[in-house]
C-alpha distance (Angstrom), angle and dihedral (degrees) to the residues before:
residue distance angle dihedral
M1 . . .
P2 3.86 . .
Q3 3.80 89.0 .
R4 3.81 91.1 52.7
I5 3.79 90.8 49.1
E6 3.81 91.3 49.5
G7 3.81 90.2 50.2
D8 3.81 91.9 50.0
L9 3.80 90.8 47.4
R10 3.79 91.0 49.8
R11 3.81 91.7 51.1
F12 3.81 90.6 47.4
K13 3.83 90.8 51.9
D14 3.79 89.6 50.3
I15 3.82 89.3 54.4
V16 3.81 90.5 49.5
K17 3.81 92.7 49.2
K18 3.80 90.7 49.1
K19 3.81 90.2 53.7
V20 3.81 90.8 48.1
R21 3.81 91.2 51.6
E22 3.80 90.9 49.5
N23 3.83 91.0 54.5
L24 3.80 98.9 34.0
G25 3.78 92.7 110.7
R26 3.81 89.5 58.7
Y27 3.81 91.5 50.3
I28 3.80 91.8 49.6
S29 3.80 89.7 55.3
N30 3.83 91.9 42.8
P31 3.83 110.5 37.7
E32 3.82 87.8 165.3
W33 3.83 83.8 81.9
V34 3.81 90.5 63.2
F35 3.81 112.7 82.2
P36 3.84 119.2 -170.2
D37 3.80 113.4 -140.4
S38 3.81 122.0 -116.8
R39 3.82 92.4 -87.1
G40 3.79 94.3 43.4
R41 3.81 93.4 -126.9
K42 3.78 98.8 109.1
V43 3.78 139.3 34.7
R44 3.79 126.0 -135.2
I45 3.79 115.0 -148.9
P46 3.82 129.0 -174.5
V47 3.81 107.3 -119.8
P48 3.83 112.3 -169.3
Q49 3.79 129.2 -154.3
I50 3.78 104.8 16.2
D51 3.78 103.1 166.7
L52 3.80 111.1 -140.4
P53 3.83 123.6 179.6
H54 3.80 111.1 -97.9
F55 3.80 142.5 150.5
Q56 3.79 117.8 -107.2
F57 3.82 118.2 -167.0
G58 3.77 130.3 -160.0
D59 3.80 129.4 -133.9
K60 3.79 121.6 -84.5
N61 3.80 122.7 -85.9
Q62 3.80 95.2 18.2
G63 3.78 97.9 111.8
G64 3.76 126.2 -126.4
V65 3.77 130.6 104.9
G66 3.80 111.3 -10.1
Q67 3.83 90.7 16.4
G68 3.80 100.2 77.4
E69 3.76 125.1 -72.3
G70 3.80 117.6 4.7
E71 3.75 141.0 166.7
P72 3.80 129.3 -114.2
G73 3.79 109.7 -89.7
D74 3.81 96.5 25.9
I75 3.82 109.2 153.9
L76 3.78 119.8 -124.5
G77 3.80 91.3 -142.2
P78 3.79 139.2 148.2
G79 3.77 123.7 -83.7
E80 3.79 125.6 -93.3
N81 3.80 119.3 -65.4
D82 3.79 90.7 13.6
D83 3.78 105.3 120.4
G84 3.80 96.4 154.4
S85 3.81 92.6 -117.2
G86 3.76 122.9 148.3
S87 3.80 96.4 -118.0
G88 3.80 123.5 105.3
K89 3.78 128.3 21.3
A90 3.78 126.2 -15.1
G91 3.79 111.7 -79.1
D92 3.75 142.8 178.5
K93 3.84 98.9 -115.6
P94 3.80 120.3 108.8
G95 3.79 119.5 -120.5
E96 3.78 129.9 -139.3
H97 3.80 119.1 -94.0
D98 3.79 132.0 -170.0
L99 3.79 115.9 -114.4
M100 3.80 114.5 -125.2
A101 3.81 105.9 -134.0
E102 3.80 113.8 -155.4
L103 3.80 116.1 -148.7
S104 3.79 133.5 168.1
Y105 3.80 118.1 -114.2
E106 3.81 87.6 -112.4
E107 3.82 92.7 55.1
F108 3.78 92.0 46.0
A109 3.81 93.2 46.9
E110 3.81 89.9 49.8
M111 3.80 89.2 55.5
L112 3.79 88.8 48.2
K113 3.79 88.8 52.3
E114 3.81 91.6 51.8
E115 3.80 93.3 45.8
L116 3.80 94.7 49.3
G117 3.81 97.9 32.3
L118 3.80 90.5 -126.5
P119 3.83 121.9 175.2
R120 3.78 122.8 -132.1
I121 3.80 115.4 -96.1
E122 3.80 117.1 -116.4
N123 3.81 108.2 -128.1
R124 3.78 123.0 -134.4
G125 3.80 113.9 173.2
K126 3.79 121.2 73.8
K127 3.80 103.9 167.6
G128 3.77 139.6 85.8
I129 3.80 103.4 24.1
M130 3.80 122.8 71.8
S131 3.78 122.9 -157.8
E132 3.80 130.7 -165.2
K133 3.79 119.6 -118.6
E134 3.80 127.0 -176.9
R135 3.80 122.0 -143.0
Y136 3.80 127.9 -174.1
T137 3.79 101.8 -129.1
S138 3.82 107.1 142.7
I139 3.82 145.7 41.6
R140 3.80 128.6 -124.8
R141 3.80 138.0 178.7
T142 3.81 97.6 -117.3
G143 3.74 134.6 47.3
P144 3.81 145.2 105.5
E145 3.78 117.7 -49.3
S146 3.78 90.3 -118.6
L147 3.83 88.2 67.8
R148 3.80 96.8 46.2
H149 3.82 110.4 136.4
A150 3.82 104.1 -136.2
R151 3.83 97.7 -166.0
R152 3.81 95.1 47.5
T153 3.82 90.4 45.4
L154 3.82 91.6 54.2
K155 3.78 90.1 45.0
E156 3.82 90.8 55.3
A157 3.81 90.2 48.0
M158 3.81 89.9 52.3
K159 3.82 92.2 48.6
R160 3.80 90.6 50.7
Q161 3.83 93.1 49.6
I162 3.82 92.5 46.5
S163 3.80 93.0 49.8
S164 3.82 91.2 49.1
G165 3.84 93.1 46.2
N166 3.83 93.6 -117.5
Y167 3.80 98.1 113.2
D168 3.81 116.8 107.7
P169 3.84 110.3 -167.5
L170 3.83 90.9 -164.9
N171 3.79 92.2 54.2
P172 3.81 107.3 20.1
K173 3.79 116.2 -171.2
L174 3.76 113.9 178.7
V175 3.78 113.5 -168.3
P176 3.83 109.8 171.2
V177 3.77 118.1 -144.5
P178 3.81 124.5 -160.1
V179 3.81 93.2 -88.9
D180 3.83 90.0 59.0
R181 3.78 96.6 56.3
R182 3.79 117.5 114.8
Y183 3.80 127.2 -173.9
R184 3.77 134.9 -160.2
S185 3.79 114.4 -109.2
W186 3.78 132.0 -164.6
K187 3.77 140.8 -146.0
T188 3.80 126.6 -150.8
Y189 3.81 116.9 -125.6
Q190 3.78 131.0 -169.9
E191 3.80 115.5 -132.5
P192 3.81 135.3 166.5
A193 3.79 114.1 -91.4
A194 3.76 127.4 -148.9
N195 3.80 108.9 -97.9
A196 3.77 125.3 -141.0
V197 3.78 134.7 175.4
I198 3.80 126.2 -165.8
I199 3.79 114.9 -157.6
Y200 3.80 107.9 -161.6
M201 3.80 115.9 -161.9
M202 3.79 122.1 -173.8
D203 3.77 133.3 -175.5
V204 3.83 107.8 -130.6
S205 3.79 97.6 177.5
G206 3.78 122.0 133.7
S207 3.81 94.0 -83.5
M208 3.83 94.6 58.8
G209 3.80 104.5 83.7
D210 3.80 133.4 176.8
E211 3.80 93.1 -80.5
Q212 3.79 92.0 54.8
K213 3.82 93.1 47.0
S214 3.82 89.7 49.0
L215 3.81 89.3 57.9
V216 3.80 89.8 48.8
R217 3.80 90.9 52.3
K218 3.81 92.4 50.9
I219 3.80 93.2 50.7
C220 3.81 92.5 45.6
F221 3.81 90.4 51.2
W222 3.82 93.2 58.0
I223 3.80 94.2 41.3
D224 3.81 88.1 54.3
I225 3.81 92.4 51.3
W226 3.80 93.0 47.6
L227 3.81 96.2 47.5
R228 3.81 92.4 45.4
M229 3.80 87.7 57.6
N230 3.81 89.4 56.6
Y231 3.80 99.8 41.2
K232 3.81 134.7 46.2
G233 3.78 95.3 -159.6
I234 3.79 117.4 43.3
Q235 3.79 135.1 162.6
S236 3.78 130.6 -166.0
R237 3.81 126.1 -151.2
Y238 3.80 124.2 -173.2
I239 3.80 129.9 -150.6
I240 3.80 126.3 -179.0
H241 3.78 124.6 -172.0
D242 3.75 145.0 177.9
A243 3.80 112.6 156.1
N244 3.84 86.9 -26.4
A245 3.81 131.9 34.4
K246 3.77 132.2 -137.9
E247 3.79 137.7 170.0
V248 3.83 116.1 -111.9
D249 3.80 139.7 171.8
Q250 3.80 123.2 -93.3
D251 3.81 95.5 -98.7
T252 3.81 92.4 53.1
F253 3.80 90.7 45.9
Y254 3.80 91.5 61.3
R255 3.81 100.2 34.6
V256 3.79 104.3 42.1
K257 3.81 115.7 120.0
E258 3.77 121.3 -123.6
S259 3.80 122.3 -108.2
G260 3.79 143.2 132.2
G261 3.78 135.6 34.9
T262 3.80 129.6 -58.3
M263 3.80 133.2 -103.3
I264 3.80 107.1 163.0
S265 3.80 92.7 -174.5
S266 3.81 90.1 69.7
A267 3.83 90.1 65.3
Y268 3.82 94.0 44.9
T269 3.81 91.1 49.0
L270 3.82 92.1 52.4
C271 3.81 91.3 45.1
S272 3.80 90.8 52.3
E273 3.81 90.7 50.7
I274 3.83 92.1 50.7
V275 3.81 92.2 49.8
A276 3.81 92.7 47.8
K277 3.81 93.2 47.5
D278 3.80 104.4 39.9
Y279 3.81 111.8 16.4
P280 3.82 120.8 54.5
F281 3.79 108.2 -161.6
D282 3.83 93.1 -131.8
D283 3.82 90.6 60.3
W284 3.80 104.2 33.0
N285 3.78 141.2 55.5
I286 3.81 103.0 -138.2
Y287 3.81 126.6 -161.5
P288 3.82 117.9 179.5
I289 3.82 110.5 -173.4
H290 3.80 122.7 -174.6
F291 3.82 125.8 -163.1
S292 3.79 119.8 -166.5
D293 3.79 142.3 139.8
G294 3.81 88.2 -120.2
D295 3.79 97.5 -114.8
N296 3.83 106.7 132.8
W297 3.82 128.3 -177.7
S298 3.79 99.3 -118.4
V299 3.78 146.1 -9.2
E300 3.80 89.1 -110.6
D301 3.79 91.8 56.5
T302 3.80 90.0 49.1
K303 3.81 89.5 54.2
K304 3.79 89.2 50.9
C305 3.83 89.9 51.0
L306 3.79 92.0 53.1
E307 3.81 91.3 52.0
L308 3.80 90.5 49.5
V309 3.81 91.3 51.3
K310 3.81 89.3 48.6
S311 3.82 90.4 55.2
L312 3.82 93.1 43.4
A313 3.82 98.0 49.0
P314 3.86 97.0 74.6
R315 3.84 90.2 49.8
V316 3.82 98.8 51.7
N317 3.79 138.3 55.0
Q318 3.79 92.5 -123.9
F319 3.79 137.3 -13.6
S320 3.81 111.5 -146.6
Y321 3.78 129.8 -165.6
A322 3.82 119.7 -170.4
Q323 3.80 116.0 -174.1
I324 3.80 112.6 -152.9
H325 3.78 115.0 -151.9
S326 3.81 114.3 -114.8
P327 3.81 128.9 175.7
Y328 3.81 87.2 -134.5
G329 3.79 128.1 69.7
N330 3.79 130.5 23.4
G331 3.83 99.4 -89.3
E332 3.80 92.2 -144.1
F333 3.83 98.0 142.2
I334 3.82 95.1 83.0
K335 3.81 90.3 59.1
H336 3.81 92.5 55.4
I337 3.80 97.5 45.3
S338 3.82 93.0 43.3
K339 3.80 92.1 51.8
R340 3.83 95.2 44.6
F341 3.82 95.6 48.2
K342 3.79 100.7 31.8
N343 3.81 91.9 126.7
E344 3.81 98.2 34.2
P345 3.86 109.8 105.5
K346 3.80 93.0 -163.8
V347 3.81 93.8 60.1
V348 3.81 115.4 73.0
V349 3.80 123.6 -174.5
T350 3.80 128.2 -170.8
E351 3.79 137.7 167.1
V352 3.81 125.6 -139.1
E353 3.81 119.0 -161.0
G354 3.82 95.9 173.1
S355 3.82 145.0 -38.8
G356 3.79 90.5 -57.7
D357 3.82 89.4 66.5
I358 3.80 96.0 55.5
I359 3.82 94.5 94.6
K360 3.82 90.5 48.7
A361 3.80 90.9 48.0
M362 3.81 92.2 49.3
K363 3.80 91.5 51.9
E364 3.78 91.5 49.9
L365 3.81 95.7 44.1
L366 3.82 97.1 44.6
G367 3.79 103.3 21.4
R368 3.80 96.5 96.0
G369 3.81 94.8 60.8
N370 3.83 93.7 -137.2
């Protein structure tokens, strides 16, 4: 019976995962639908319309099967004008509810990989952060049945029969008893984990409104999930800028109000200082990502930005610039950075008009596997 239940559960999970894959594009555009659990290790996603076998009965005195004579194929359905909706007076009919599918971050990121066709990232850093890894290296007498070691169990049964004189080599019959059972056991080892740091930079000048910051948050959410699939140890740093730049915490990064002018070079200068001070390139995988509407203060400041990117590129895995569409400003910066680094594989540029461009932006930002 437990094996049948496990098989049914496995098939049910496969159905859930299929539904998640079918609607993954909607979740990418609406990460508000993805709820991390209390420990942050899994995500819970509403999955609508999973059809499970069930009985559905009709009202009394309406004929059909169980109500007198009926015909093959008669539906045991609800009465007329009863669509189960929530309008009208209180009733006794059940409504429809979305199922909350629970998936690990690894499972969800794998689906994201399949949906976007993303390559795996090649790790670089191997210092500073230690991770725990379990290896099955020994045998013990107790343990869960799922870890029972079949060969060692039969070997113990044979040893017991030989020692008691009950073993017949011409007609061997090995019937293990509880004392013969052996189980695989593990030990926990510490090993260096690949390190990664994401340096998020966001323009918070007057032209970056709530809609633009919402798009930034959605893109950052999926970049976080993808990079956490590739790295055990990961850090996030946050920079906001208008005419000046400063480092802030995550909550401030997403909630700060827009105001002031724009000098993009202030953010790139601070980013360069953080990389030089805290993240040696031989030990860290470094991902600076800048979000702006592309409206910079002056041509001279744009030239300074391009020189800063040129000096940063050899010291990072990939420098990314995502220009968020805004009805304000001229948005000229993307033209300058695209032209200057057209043939530089470590500099990636994308443009986001709205939520419908998030999948395109993800492919362009992460598609090189740097």
